[in-house]
Every structure is written in C-alpha cells, then in structure tokens.
N, C-alpha and C positions, 0 to 999 in steps of 0.2 A: 387876441388870440393869445392861447397859453404856450409859451414855449418851453420844450423840455430841454435844456440846454446842456451840451458836452463841451468840455475841452480838450484838444487833442495836442499832446505834446510829443515831440521825438526829437532824438539827437544820435548821430552816428558816433562811431568809435574814434574817427578823425576829430570829430569837434568837441570831444569830451575836454579838452585843454582850454576850450574857448569860453570864458565866463558868461558873455551875453548871450551865449546859446543853450546854457544850461538847462536843466528840467525846471529846477527852482525858479529860475528867472522868468521862464516861459509861463509858469503858474502864477507867479505875482504880476505879470504884465497882463494875462488874460482876466484873472479874477478883478483888477482894478478896473479893466474895459468893461467887464460885466456889470460892475457895480455902477458905472457911469451910465451904461444903456437901462439899468433898472432891470437886469436878467439874475436870475438865481441859477446857480450852476448845480445840474442834477447828479453829473458823473463826471469823472477825470478818466481817459485813456492815454496810456504812456508806452511808448517804445523806446527803450533806453538801449543804447548801443547798437541800433539797427539802421542799415544804411537806406536812404531815399531812393535808391536805384531800383527797387523792388517794392511793389504794393503787397506781397505776400507778407504781412507782418501782425504778430499776435494781437497787439493791443488794437491795430486798425482793422482788422477782419471782424473783432469782437463787435467794434463801433459800427460797421457796415450791418452785421446781425442784427443788432438793437435798432437801427435806422429802419431795416425791413420789417421788423417787429412793431415798428411805431412807438417804440420806446424814447426815441430821440429826434426832434425835428429842427434843431439847432446847433451847428457845430462852430466851435471858435479855435482859430490856431494864430499863433505868433504871426506867421508869413505863408505863403503859398507853398514856399520850399519845404514846411514841415508835413503836408501832405504827401510829397513826394519830388523826386527831380527828374523822374522819367516823364518827358513833355506829352507824350501820347496818352498815357493813362492817366496822367493828371488832367488833361484836357477832358478826358472821358468821364471822370468823376465829376468835375465842376460843372461842364456843359450838359451832361446827359443824365447822369446817375442822382446827384443831389436834387435838380429840379423835378424829376420823376416823381421823387417821394415828397417833395414840397420841403426840402431842408434849406434853412436859411445858412448861409456862410458868412463868417465874419472874421476878418483879418486886422491885425493889430498894426503891422507895419505898413502895408499898403493902404490900410482904410477901406478895404472893401466890404460891403454889407447888402447882399442880395436882396434883403427885404426894403431897404430904403433906397437903393439905386441899382435895380436890375439892369438898366441899360449899360451901365459901366461893366458890369459883370459878363455880360454878353457880348462886350465890344472886342477890339482886337489886343487891348492891354493886357488881359488875363492870358492867353496863348502866348504872347510875346514874353512876359514873365516865366512863364513854364518853359519855354524854349532856353531862356538865359539859365534857368535853375539847370536844365539838363546840360548846356554846355559847361556850366562850372563843374557838374559832376564827371564830366569827361576828363576835364583837367585834373581833378582829384585823382581820378582813377589811373591817369598816365603817371601822376606824381607817385601814387602809392606803388604803382608796378615798379617803378624806377628805385623806389626806396627799399623794396623788397628785394631786388636783384642785388642792390648794393650791400644788403645784410647777407645775403646767401654767399656774395664772393668774399665775405669776411669771415665765413665759417658760422654764421650765427643761425640758430634753428628760428625758422619762421611758420612752421606747419602749425595746422589747427590742432592735429592729433598726435599726441607724444609717441614714439616707437615703444613697443613693449619692454619693459624692463628699465626704461629710463623716464625721469622726471625732470621737470624745469627747475633750474638753482632758484633756491629763495632770493639770492641777492640781484641775479640777472636771468630774466625769463626766456631770454635767448639762447642759454647755456644748459645743455644735458648733464645731468649727474645720473650714476646707477642707483636703481631701486633695488637694494640688497634684499627685499623681501620676494623677489621674483627672478632675480639675476641667475641663480641656479638653475631654473627652467630652462633659460636658454642655453646654459652650458650643457645640460643634459641633452637638450634636444641634439646639438651639434655631436656630442659623444655617441649618442645611439645611431646617428646617421653615418658617422665615420665608422662605425662597427657593422654597417651594412642591414641596419633595420630600415625597413620600407618606410615611406612618409605616411601612408595610412597606418602602419603599425605604431609610429611614434604617436599619431592622434589617439589610438586606441589606449596605449600605455598611459598617456596623460589623463584621459579621461577615467581609466581605471583608478587611479590616483587621486581622482577628485580635484585634481588642479585646474582652476578656472582659466578659460581662454583670455586672450588680449582685450576682447570687448568686454568682458566682465570685469576684467582688472580696471581698464579704463573707466568703466562707469563707477565703480567703488572709489577711484582716484577723484572723480568729480561729483561725488555724492549723488550718482544716478542708479537706475536700475537697467540691467541687461535683459533682453529676452531670453537670451540663451548662454550658458557658459562652457557649453561642450565644444571641443576642439575640432576644427574642419581641416581638410588636407591643405588648402590653399593658405591657411594661417600659419601653417609649418613651413611651406614654401616661401612666403613672406619673410619669415625670420631666417631662413637658412640663405637667401639671396641678398640680405640687407646688409649694405657696407656699414651701417652705423654700427654694428656689433664690433668692427675693427677699430673703432675711434674716429672714422671719416664721416663726413657730411655731406650727402650727395642730394641736392634738391633740383628743383625746376624741371622735374620730369614731366609735369603735365601743365597745360596752361588753358585758359578761356579765350575764345576768339575773341570777344569783347564782353564788357560788363552788362549787356542785355541778354547774353545768351547763357542760360544755365546750364551748360554742358562743360566737360573738360576733355581735351583732346592730348593724346600724347605727343611728347616734344620728342624729336630725334636725338639719339644716345649723344651726338657730338656736342649738342647744346645744352646737355646737363651741366650743372655747376656742382663741381667736386671741389672740397679742400680736406685735406689728409689732417689727422691727428688733432681734431678739434676738442675731443673729450675723451675721457678714459674708456678703453676697450673692454668687452667682455671676453671675445673670442680673439686668439692668437692669427696673425696674418697667414702663417702658413696652413692652419687647419681651415680658415675660410678659403684660400685657394684651392685646397683639395675638394672642399666641398663644392665650389662653383665648377669644378671639371666633373665631378660625380652628377651634377645637376643636369650637365650637358649630355651625358649619356642616357639615352632613352631605356628605361627599364620597367620591369614588371615584378610584383611581388611573386615569390615563388612559393604556391601554397602547398607545402608538404606539412606531414604529421609532425616532422621534428621540429620545425619552426615556420610557423604561417605567416609571421609578420616580416620575415627576413628576404634580402635580395640576394641572389647568388654573387659570390665574389666576383664571377668571371662575366657577369651580364653586362652587354653592350660592348665586351673586348675582345668576343671570338667571332672570326670572320673564316669563311670557306676559301681555299686556296684557289678553287678552279672558277667560282662565279664571282667571289668577292662580297657577297652577301652575308649577313649575321648567321651565327650558328644558333639553333634555337633548342633551349633544354626542354627535355621530355622525360617523364617519370613514368617508368613501364611497371604497372603495378602488380604483374604476375610475378616480378623477380624481386628478391629481397635486397635491401640496400646494403652495401652501396653500389650494386651493379645494376640498380634501377634507374640510377641518374645518367643520362646520355644526352650527348648534343648532336642533333641531326643539322644539315644544310637546310636553311628556311626556304631556299628556292625548290629543292627537292620535294619538302612538305607540301608546298603550295602548288607547284607545277608539274611534278612527277619527273621521271627518269630522262624525259626528252631535254629538259633544261640543265639538269645537272644529275651528278651520280647520287647513290643512296648511301655514301659513306656515312659513318657514325663514329664517335670516340666516348669512352666512359668519363664521367667528370673525375673519377680517380685518377685515371691516366693523364689529363690535362692538369691537376694538380701537382702530379709528381713531376710531369715534364717544365712546367712553368717554374716550379720550386726549384728545381735542379738547375735551370739556365740562369734564374736570377741570382742564386747563391754562387754560381761560377762568375758571372758578370762582377758580383760584388767582391768575390775573392781577389779576381784578377786586377780589378780596380784597385783595392786596397793595397796589393803588392806593388803596383805601378806607383802609387802616391807615396808609398813608403820610401822607394827606390829614389824620388826626387828629393825626399827630406836629407839624405846624405849628400857629401859633397861631390862625389863621383857621378851620383844619379843626376844631381842639379847641373854638374858642368856638361854632361852630355845632353841634358835636355835644352840647356841654353845654347849649344852648339847646333842642334839641330833645328832650334828656331832661328838662329841667326843665318843658317845656310838657306832656310826656306825664305828669310826677309831679303836675302842677297838675290835669291832667284827672281822674287817679286820685283825688286828695283831694276834689275836687268830687263823684265820683262815691259814695265811701264816705260824705260828708256827706249826699247825697240818699237813700241807703238808709237810713242812722240815721232820718232824718226819717220814712220809710216805716215802720219798724219801731215809732216811737212811734204813728203814726196807727193801725197795726195793732192795739196793744194797747187803744187808745181804742175801737176797733171790737169788740173782744172785751169790753170793758166794757159797752159799750151793745147787746151782744147782736146785733150786725150780722152777724157770722161766729160759727161754732162753735169750740170749743176745738180740734178736730182741724185745722180749717182754719187757726187761728192757728199752731198748732204747725208745719205743714207750710209755711206761708208763712214763719215766723220762721227755720226752717232752711235755707230757700232763700236769705233775706237774709244770714243769718250765712255761709254759704259763699261768696256773692259779697263779702263784706266781706274774708274771709280770703285770697281770691284776689287781690283788688285790692291790700290791704296787703303782700301778699308780693310782688308785682310792683313795689310802693313800695320796699321793701327793697332788691330786686335793682338798681333805678335808681339809688339812694342809694349803694351799695357801688361801682357802676360810675362814678358821678361822682366818688367819692372818688379812686377809683384813677386817672381823668384828671386830676384837679386835682394829685395827686402826681407827675404824670408817668408813671406805670405804666399808661398807657391801651390796652396791648395785652394782651387777655384771654388766660391762659395756653393755653386750648384753641386759640385762633387762633394763637397762636406756634408751637402743635405743628403745626397743618395747615400752616402757612406752610414748614416745612422741607422740604415737598415741592416747592417752587416750582423750575423748571427741570428737572424729571426727564424724562428721555429715553425711559424704557421702563417700562411698566406690570409692577408685581410685585405677586404675591399679598398680601404683607404690607401694601404701600399700599392696595390696594382694601379690604380686610378692615378697615383702620383708617379708612379716609375715607367709604367706600360702605355705605350702608345696603341698597340692592338697585338692580338696573337692569331697567327693563320693556322688552321687545321688542315693537313693536307690528307689526300685520300688513303695514304698508308698509315694514317693515325699518328703521324708525327706533328710536333707543334713548334712553331717557329715564334720566337717573342721578338718584338720591335719595341726599343725604348725612346722614351721623350728625352730631349736633351743630349741628342746624338753626338752633337758638335763639340759639347764639352767632354763627352765620354772619350771621343775618338782621340783628343789630345794626350790622353794617358794610355790608351790601348791600341 
C-alpha cells in the first residue's frame, strides 16, 4: 500500500522551555522513525505555541482537511499527547475518525502502529493514556492560573491585549509603558468629556480627525490588519472607565469556569485584583474621579443647533421638588434662544397633572441660581478658611472642637454607666435576656459612633496645631473660587443634586457636606 505520510508536531507555550518537547526534536525523532519503517514524509504540520486542550488548531485542522481529501493516510506523532490532551476528543479521533478514513497512526514514544498492531490501538491502553494526558493538562491549568494570579497581585500585566496607548516594556513584557504616538488621544478624550462633549460626539470628532481606533492601533502594533478603524461609543466608554490610565493595574475581572469551556464570565467586583501605581499614568486621579462620577449620571446628548454633540451641564443633576423625579430639558422651537431652553418635570411630561404639577424653569434661570449659590458658598468657605489661618481664628476653632470632644467623652461615659445598670437589671430579672441584648447592642452602636467622631476631631485638631488646618477636600473645593462659567466637570465634582421648586427657585445640595460644615 502506498502511504502518504504526514508528521504532526505541537508544542504549547508552557512547554517551550522543555528541550525534549521542542519542535526540532519532534521532527528529528519522527524523521528517524519514518526512515526505520521505510516511509517517506510527504508533509509536515506544526502548531507552535498552541495548547492541547482544544482541537481547534490551525495546522491540525489543515491536516484533517487533507485526510478528508485523501491527500494523507498516515500520521506520525511523537506521542498521543501531541494530538491533544482533552481525552474525549482525543479518543474520538483515534478510535472513530482516523479508522473511518483508513488512516494509519504511528507514535514514537508509546510505539503504537495501527497498521501493524491494530488490536493494541483498540484496547484499553490508548483511552487510559489519553485520560492521563487530560489529567496532566488539568494540573497544568491549575498551576498556570495560580501563577497568573500571583503575577496580578504583584502588579504585573498578564493580559493578552495591551490597553490603548500602552505597550509592553522591551525589558519586561509584564510592565506597561506609554506609547507616545497615541497617548495624547487619551488625554483629548478625557478633556472633551470633562468639557461636556457627549460620548457619541467624541467618537465623531476622532473619526473626523482620521484618528484610528484601538483595534486598528493594536493591529498595527502586531503587524496585522483591522477590519475597521472607526471609533465606536463603547471604545470611548472603555477608555473613560479604565483605571490603567491613572497608573493602576486592575485585573481578574473575568474568568473561565474551566479550561474546557470556551466562555468568559464576570468576576464580582470585590474579587478583582487591584494594584496601585504600577506604571506611568496618562490621566490625573482627580480628573479620573470626576469622569467616573459623570459616567454614573445617565445623560443623553442634547441635539441643539448650537452644539449637537454636547451634553447639558445640568443633565442628570436637576430634580423636581414635588415628586423627586428628574427634570427633563425641552427645546421650544417657536421661541428664540435662550428663552427656548426649558426644564419640565419628567413625571408631568409622562403622566400629566394628576401625578405632578406643570411647573417649568428656564435654563438661564437655573444657570443664574446655581452660579449664585455656588459662588456664595465658595466665598463664605474661603472667608472661614482664612479666619482659621490667623491665631485668633485658629484658637476659637480649637476651643470649639475641644468643647465638642468633651461633650462626646461625657456622652460615652454616661452610656457605659447605663450599660452597667443594664447588666444589673438582667441579673435581678428586671429585663429579659432578649431585652438586654437589644439594649446592649444599641448602646454599643452609640459608643462606636461617638468614639469615631472623637477620633475625627482629634485628627482635625492635630492638623490645625501643625499649621495644616485646611482639609484637603476643602482645598480641592476652593480651586473653583472665582469661576466665571459653569462647567459640567465642576458641577459633577461639587454638586450632589439641584432641586427645582414650583415657584422656580433652585436649591443646590453639595457633596462633601460633612467637610464643608466644619467651616460654615
């Protein structure tokens, strides 16, 4: 019979350091065996750096096609594990597929030859070897996962695809360095978003500027071609929400249930592996924090003739005083700007006057009211901070804090005495054990709250004594003193929400009120 011989070689990434499993060694071994059996090799198939856990491999698939076309009827491998380590598929090919097409199987290590000893090939030995190969792969998979997690905890990059604007360091493939050719694109995306440009508007701008998207950038990096270089909305969202741009490494967000399942599932947030300051940042932490707050607020692009790609500075921050629902922006076409920009209660617009009143407010009225209230708060805060910088103001502040600390100490002592009385009441059977436990838990909670406030006051007093009397949060707020125009980034940073009343007045509620109240 004329044998059309092929040799199949494979090595996984994990095995590449093993000299005896190298592709060169496999070819040498099989060529020598073919010569001993008087066979001539017609073709070689090689899967280099490919796991045996899956049979969907380029060279293996090509060999299967050639077998089905009748171009190959004899396959030589170093050992059965080269076919694959997944025992079910391995058994299928060896016991079903190859015999169906009359393919002769020869292995160098185990010494199998289906032409000379078919009884051995169809016995229990082959399934057992495949089962052991599968078990070996499971152990390798466990070890690989453990190794990857260890690298993640050390802040090493173990991802397959580099995040946009970062490349692997030439000296260390697990460390990221900035790609200066596209880093400015990331800075531009954050700048535009902080200015209130809608995400879809950012994508449009980048496409108009002929800037290639992350897929095309990555394809060029690896000398491949991309199907499209146009930016999509989701690509912008990924960049705006990725901690990698502040220099942090967050990995382990998805996992595979096991090596045999070709799907990824999301990992709970608390189980993500996060390591700070592992590489050079592109974006400041403050800007990133503001952007995350902006992303949490559901907004839609306001399609106006003035700026079709911008989001209103108030979007997601205005609420009705009566029903608590969002105020919705409405443009009245028959009225010239700025009188045409109005906000209505969304409940009224959807359900009518039976659910909420038909009150509305002009956008320019909101702008004036919010600007006035923020400026007033900033001026008062700046004056209060300035007063604490002089000796008299600092002394008064310390006295006030000392008085409050003394009050808390007395409160804690009083609660402790009540706890002692409580235990005596339990012993005298005045109260039941359930009543005792409920009251004790209540007293314990009060003590925890009071002692926590005592600790905060002590930290504040020490900072003031050391001359560091400005809270970092307050210092960050005061950077907006003297602003001329409301910006979306500033509002998201300072304002929790703004309430619109029926009489068209606006109440502004600020973030970080605990810090602000210490001064006002």
